[in-house]
N, C-alpha and C positions, 0 to 999 in steps of 0.2 A: 251651517253647522258642519264641523269637520267630521269626516267619516270615521276617524279613529275613536270618536267619543260616542258613536252610535251603536255601542255594543248591545245587541238586541237580547234582552233577557227573555228566556224561553217562556212561552205561554201556550195554552191550547190553541191549536191551529184554527184559523177561520173556516167557516163552513165551505166556502168555495171561492175561487178567484178565476176570472177570465184573464187570459194572457195580457199583461201590461208591458209598458216599454222596458222596465228594468228587468223583466223576466224573459223577454223574447229570446234572448240568446240561449238561455237554458232550455226553453221550450223547443227551439230549433234543434238543439243537440239531441233532445229526447225523441223528437219526431223522426230524426234520422235513424233511430235505432230499429224502426220497424217499417216494413213496406206498406203501401196503401192496401188496407184490407178489402176483401170482396164484400162490399156493403150490401146488406139485405134490402129487399124492396118492400119491407113491411110499412104499413101506413102509420103516419104520425097519429097520436091520440087525439080525441075530439077536442080537448082543451086547447090544443095548438091550432087545429083547423078552424076553430072559432075566431082566431086572430086574423085569418086571411082577409076577411072583409072589414076588419076593425080599422078605424082611422089611426094613422100614425100620430103620436103625440106631438105637440108643437115643438119645433126645434129650429136652431140656426143652421147656417150653411156649413159649420164646422163639426156638426155632430156626426160621428162615424156610424152610429147605430142607435136604435131606439129599443129600450126594454119594454116590449109590448105588454108583458104580463109576468108577474112574480108572485109566488105563493110559498109561504113558510108555515108549516104546521108543526108545532112543538107540543109533545105529549110528555108530561112529567110522570113517570111511572113510580118513582121513589126517589129518595135523597141520593141514591146511587145509580140511577139510570134515567136518562132522558133520551127520547126518540125524536128525531127531527126529519121531516120530509120536505123537500124543496123542489119547486118547479120554476123554471124561468125560460123565456123565449124572447129572442131578439130579431128585429128586422134590420138587415144590413143596408145602410144608407150610402156609404162611401167605401172605396176599396180598403181603406184603413180599418174598416169595421170587420174585416175577415178574421181578425184576431179572436172574435167571439166563436169561431169554429173550433177553438181549443178549450176543452172543459177540464178544469183541475179541481179535484176534491182531495182534501187532506185527511189523513187518518193516522192513528197511533195505537199502541196497546190499550189505551183508555177510550179510544174512539173507533168503533168498528163500522166499516162501510158495508152496508147490507145489500144495496143494489145501486145500479147506475145505468141509465139508458139515455140516448140522445137521438135526435131526428133532424132532418132538413126538409122543408117544404119549398121546393123551387117554384119560381113563377110559372114555369112550364115543365111538364114531365112528371114522373112518379116521385113519390116520397122516398127518402133514404132513412135507414135505421141502423144504429150501431149500439152495442151493449158493452158491458164491462169486460167481456171476453176479448174485445179488440183493444182494450186500454193497455198502456204500459205503466209500469211502476217505477218511480224514481224518488230520489231524495232531493228536496228543494234546496236552493242555494241559501247560504246564511253564514254567520260567523262561527257556528258551532263546529268543533272538530268531530264530535259524535252527538247524534240525536236520534230519537226514535220516531220522529215525524216522517211520514212517507206521503207520496202523492200518487193518485191514479190520474193519468192523463189520457183523455179520449178525444180523438179527432172526429169532428162532424164533417161529412162530405159537402162539397159545393157551397161554402159560405160566401156566396157571391152577392153583389149588389142586387137588391130586390127580393132576395130569398129570406126565408124565416128559419132560424136555427133555434133549437130548444133542447132542454134536457131535464131530467128529474133524477133525484137520488135520495137515499135514506141512510141515515147513520144512527147508531146508538152509542151513547157515551156515558162514562162515569165522570160527572163534573167535579171540578175543584171548587167552583162557586155555584150557588143556587141562583143564577142570574143569566139572562140572555139579552143580547142587543140586536134589535131589528134595525139594520142599516138600509133604509129604503131610498137613499139618494146617492148618486155617483156621477160619473162623467158622461153618462147617457141619459137622455130624457126618459121618463117613466110614464107609461100609459096607465097601468093599474098595478098596485102592489098590495098584497094581503098578508096578514099575520094572524094565526089562530093559536090559542093556548088552551090546553086541557090539563087540569090538575086533579090529583087524587082527592077523594072526599076529605073535607076538613082543612084542606090547604087554602092559603090566601096568596094574593099577589099585590104588588105595588108597581106603578109605572111612572117613569119620568121622561119628559119629552125635551129634546134638545134641538134648537134651531127650527122648530115647527110648532104650530099651535096644537095644544092638547086635544086629542080626539077621544070621545067616549066609545067603549066597545059595544058590539052587538052581542047580547047573551045567546049562547047556543044550547043551553040546557046541559045537565050533567057536568057542571063545573067547567063549562067551555065558554070561551069568549073569542071574538074576532074583530080585528081592526082593518080598515082599508083606506088607502090614499089613492088619488088619481091625479094625472097631469102634473107630476112633480118635475120641476125644471132641472136640467142637468147642471152640475157644478162645472163652471168654466175656469180652467186653470189660469192663474194670473201670476206674474213674477212677484216674488217676495210676499206671497200671501201666507196666512196661517196654514198649518197642516189640515188636511181634510178632516182628521179626527176632531178638530175643534170647530168646524163650520158646517159639516154635513148634517142633514136632518136624520134623526134616529130616535128610537124609543128604547129605553132601558127598562126591562121588566125583571123584578126580583121576586123570588118564590119563598113562601114561609110555610113550613110544615107545622102541624099542630104540636104544641108543646116544645117547640124548638128542635134543633138538630145539631149533631156533631159537625155537620158541614159548616162552611164559613158563613157567618152572619154578615152580610154586606149591606145591612140596613143603614149604617152610617160609617163614616171614616174611622171612628173610634174602634168599631168592631172589626173592620178590615185590618186595622193595624194590629189588633190582638191576634188575629189569625197569622199574620206574617211573623209576629214575635214567637208564636208557638212553633213555627218552622225553623226560625233562625236563632232564637235566644241562646240555647246551649251550644250552638255550633262555634262560638267564639272561645271556648275553653282552651287554655294554653297547654301545650305539651312541654315536657322538659327541654326538648330541642328549641321550641319557641322561646322559652325562658332564657336559655343560654344565649340565643342570638340577640335577644333584647339587651342582655347584660353586656355583650360584646359591642353592640352598636352604640350604647349609651355610656360606655366606660370613659371616664375622664371628663364627662360633661356634667357640670353641676347645675346648669340652667335648664329648667324644664322645657322651655321652648326649643332649645337645641336638641334635646332628646326627642321631642316630637318630630322635628324636622328630619332627624336621622332615620327614624322609623318610616316616615313618609317616603323618603328617598329610597329606602329598601323596597317597600311594597310597590312603588311606582316602577322601579327599574329592574329589580331582581326577580319579580314574579311576572312571568310571561302571561299575556292574555290568551288563554285557551279555554274554550267553552265545551263542556261535556254535559249535556242536558237530556236526561232520560226520565220519563214520567214526571213525578213531582219535582225533579231536579231543575225544571224550568223556573221554579219559584224558590226552592230551598237551596241555600248555599251548602257547599261541601264543608265538612269540619275544618277549622283553621289548621289543625295539625296535619291534615292531608294536603291542604293547599301549600303549607310551608314545606313539607317533605318532597312534594312533587315539583315545587317551584313553578306552578302554573295554576291558573283559575280564571273564571270570567269576572264580570264586574261585581256581582254579589259575593263571590269568593274572595276577591281582593279586599272588598270593604269589610268582610268578616275577619280576615286576617289582621287588617289594620286595627279593628276593634280589640282583637285579642292582644296584640302587642302594646297598644295604649293602656290596656288594663294592667299590664305588668309594671307600668311606671306610675300607676295610681290615677289614670285619667279615664273618665267614663266617656263612652261614645255610643252612637245609635245608627241604625241603618235608615237611609232615606230612599224610598222607592219613588222613582221619578220617570218622566218621559224625556228623552234626549232632544225632542223637538218641542220647543216652547209653544204653548197654545194648544197642545193635544189635550191637556187637562187644565182647566181653569178653576178659579175660586168659587164659581157659582154652579159647578157641575155636581150632580149627585154621585154618591159612591159607586165606583165601577173600576174594573181592572183595565185602566188605560195607560199602563206604565210599561217601559222597556229597558230601564236602566236602574242601577243601584249605586249610591254614593254613601259617604259617611258624614254624620254630624258629630262634632267633637265638643264636649262640654268643657269650656275653658275654665281652669282654676282661677281664682280671684287674683293671683299674683302674675298671671300671664297677660301682659299688655305690650304690644309692639305694633308700630305703624304698618308692618308687613302683613298683619292679619286684618284683612279688609272684608272678607266674605263672612261677616258676622251678623247675626241677628239676636235680639233679646227675646227669649222665650219666657213667658210669665212664670212658669214653674221651674224650669231647668236653668234659667239664667242665660249667659252668653253662649251661643252655639256657633262654632266655626264649621263651615261646610267645606268638604274636601273630596275630590274625585280621584281615587287611587288609580283608576284606569287610564286617566289622561297623564302621561308621563312628561308632558311638555309645559304644563301649567304649574308654576311654583306653589309650594305650600303656603296657604294663607289667601289664595285667590281661587276663583272658579271661572270657567269659560263662559262666553256670552250665551251659549245654549242653555246654561243653568240659571243665569241671572234673570230675576223677575219671573222665574218659572215656579210652578206649584209642584210640590212633592209630598209624599206621605211619610211623616216622621213616625218611626216605629219605636215605641218604648215598651217596657214591661207592663205598664198600666193600660196603655191604649194607643191608638193611632190619631194623628192630627195632621190635617192638610195645611201646610205652611207655604208661604211665599218666600222664596229665597231672595237674599239681598241683591240689589243692583249696584255694581261698583262705579266709582267716579269715571267719567270719560277719560280723564287724564291718565288712567292706568292702562289704556288700550289705544295706541296711536303710533303715528310715524312723525318724527321730527327730522325734516330734510333740509339741509343747508348746502347751497351751491355757490362757489366763488368762480366766476366765469369771465372770459374776455372775448370781445367781439372785434373782428378786424374789418378793414375797409371792403373786403370782398363779400362780407356777410357771414363768414365762417365763425362759429362759436366753439370755444374750447375751454376746458377747466376741470375742476374737481367737485365731486358731490359726496357728502357724507350723510348718511341717514341712520337714525337710531329708532328701533322698534320695540314697543312694549306690549305686554298682554298677548292677545291672540294675533295681533299684527306681527309679533315675533314668533309665536308658536306655530302659526300656519307656514311660515317660511322654513322653520326648522324641520317641520314634518315633511315638506317637499324635498328637503335636502338630506334627509336622514340616511339614505342609502347611496347618495351620490359620492363617488370617490375621485373622479377626474376633475381637475381644476377648470377645464373648459366647460364642463357641464354645470359647475357650481355658479357660474356667472349667468346662467340662463335667466334667472329672475330679473337681473339687471338688463339683459337684452330685451326681455319682454316689456319692461317698463319704458325703456327708451324708444322701442319700436312703436309704442302706443302714442308717443308725443312728437317724435322726430321723423321726418321723411327719410333721412339717411344719417348714419352716424358710424363712428368707429370707437370702440373701447380701447383705450391705451393702457389702462391699469385697473386692476380690480382685486379686492380682498374682502373677506368676511370677518365679522367681529363677533366673538363669543358664540360661535356656532353650537358648541356643546355645553355651554354654561347656562342652564335654564334659569338660574336665579338672577342672571345679569341681562341687561338689554342686548338684543341681537341687532346687528347692523351690517350695512354695506358701505364700503369706502372705494370709490372708483373715479377715474378720469375718462373723459371722452372728447371727441371732436365731431362737430356736425357742420359740414360744408353747406353753404347756401341757406343758413338758418334765417338770416335777415334778408328781406326781399327789397330789391331796388325799385323805386318809382321815380324816374327822372334822376334828379340829384339827391333824392331822399332815400333813407333806409328805414324800413318798417320792421320792428323787432317785437316779438311777443315776450313780455316780461315773465309770464308763467311758462317756464321752460318745459318742465316735465310733471307728470302726475295729473290724472283726471278724477274730478270729484262729482261731475255731473252724471245724470242718469236719464235714460229715455224710457224707463219702465211704465211711465204714465202717459206716454205719447201714443195713445191708441185711439181708434175711433169709437171703441166700446167704452161705456162708462165703467168706472171702477166699482166692483161689487164687494170686495173684501178689504179689510184693513191691510196696511203695509207693515210687515214685520222686519225689523232690522236685526242683524246678527248679534249686535251688542252695542253698548255705548262706545263712542269713538271721539278722540280729539287728535286731529292731524294738523301739523304745522309745516308750512313751506317758507323758505327764505332764500331768495336768489339775488346775488349781487352781480351785475353785468357791467364790466368796465367798457367804456365807450371807445370806439376806434379813433385813432389820431385824426384830427381835423373835423370832428363832428361834435355837435352839441344837441341837446334835447329841444325839440320844437313843440311837442305835444305829448301828454301822458294820459293814460286811461283814468277815468274817474274812480274814486274809492267806492267800495261796496260794503254796506252794512245791513245785514238782514238777520232777524231773529224771530222765528215763528214759534218759539216755545219748545217744540219737539226737536228743533235743529237750528243751528246758526252758522253764518258764513260771513267772514270779514276779510277784506283784502285792501291793500294800499300800495301804490307805486309812487316813489318820490325820487328826486335827484339828490345824490349824495356825492358832492365833489364832481369827479369825472366818471361817475357810475350811476346806474339805475338800481335802486333797491326795491324789490317786490316781496311783500310779506302777505301771508294769508293764514287763516285758521278755519278749519271745518270741524264742526262738532255735532254729534248725534247724542241727544240728551234723553229722549224717550224712545223705547223700543217698539212701541205699537202706535201707529198713526191711524186713527179711524177714517172711515170713508168720507165723513163730513169734512175732513181736512185734506182730502186728496188734491183739490185744486190748489191749496196753499203749497203743498209739497211739489206739485208740478211747476208752479211759478218759481219756487225755491231753486229747483234744479235748472230751470231756464236761466235764471239770474247767474248761476254758477257757470253754465255753459257760455253765456255771453262774456263774462269776465275772463274765462280761460282763452277766448278767441281775441280779446282786445290787444291792440298793438300800440307801442310807443313810436313816435315819429322822430327820426334824427335828421338834422340838416347840416350842411357844411358850416363850419364856424365862420364868422365874418372875417 
């Protein structure tokens, strides 16, 4: 998934996060702001000392730390106030586990941090204690220009291997949703994790379990319940795996006050959609300025599709992506009139302005709340706020039919819906990026919400068609020209990389990287770009190169590889550990290569690589090498048809990639002509 499409829609901050790879730079900068405090020598609490003699949960050699104990106590005081008390303690197993010596707790005007303490129990010596007085306050990194989320960052002393570090904190918040999520599985093994819930009299709750067998709670009296899990295995990161949000073990608990509540009812997707509509429905009202702009953009266009394309072009390119998310602004879009006048907004703002402008030409449209990482929300998940992005679903009038409109689904009540992401300025109108295809989003209408699966586009709409006409000489040098045409995200990803490049020598960097991955040495003699700024047209490279010593001599023979450039193989499954999670592809793909290599004078073909034909359902690969007059012709196709490969087919995918790798290494043998 491209970072430009990951516009994080604001949401209530998570309870706490220990330093992770993507935030280490930020943490390091924050830590540099204050000197090492004079840590108090107070003893760690009994709940932490009880862990000193406790066995470390089972783990592999790559585990950085073990979560020895975790406790989350949630007390619902009213529909407007929830108190949460958290305790956690880790044992450091490897030097990389020292990141757990940084505690981060998020807060905002709706979420008050009431207390924060942390301790370290070293293997030898006295305990260390720190409190919120030693913490620093900082704004977390993100896409937002302005936000009201802050973080308290607290350093725990001596987070060395063998030591135990722990903390506890308490927050009170005014929730947007009467729901909580207990995430008890992460990248560290868990010894014991507890979750307790206390509700006011007359309240009820409902739990849903994901990726873990359902557990019954232990009643605690006075409307209290407790759940506990032990020996939870850590999530091992794998290449191209689904996002953690889709595979981790967690419990979603929803609260129900007696007689209902003005708070969001998240008992089903329908109700959640109604809440979103209550926030966003009237924000699409058009101002006189919007009406005038629509009239100007559509002037002289009698075709409704052309009018829609003109509006889409404007919202994609003339409205800058800028996020200002304060309070409920993490969920509620700004009025379309403000977005238009300011000429900026985040994903939900741009989608709302698009809806407003479409309404002026008589076209209905709706918001779709979605997660930009496919697999974070799936069709069998219970209702919960697992989204971070907003796009538009356009209700196509009956007369609008065009082959360019492919991101279309048939909705039983609304008819044909075209999905469009106004935030992604590089995907043409009528298409969606791979991160949205076969992804689940919440369709928000005036009547209700509906979890829908977005369409998957044909592989032929995303790919590279590469053609090379090359000549080999008797020294083994190869030279010639290559032209490649890119469609879909194969095109938009290159345009994104080159969007700010101005020097010609820098613009050929993608060509250099491609050649360097396949050739030991080369020299680019000519290069140009095709349709760099025309998003509606295929993007491409047109270049010539020379590679000395490409063909290898073996006595009086020449060994030449017909597959000149481009790698389709992958080693992601070549590991000693068995695959645990499905393989997620970025999107459907159809790549084609065709290389014609003219033979050097005085040589003929003695042997050719065999053809390859493999089709495993989820992907296919076909290649063929033939003699065509005084040349070798090599052609191949590589196609990804399904975006999710289950673990049960991992061995098939591994074999598939091995076949490709073997074909890419194969050589043709040339011998002197008689």
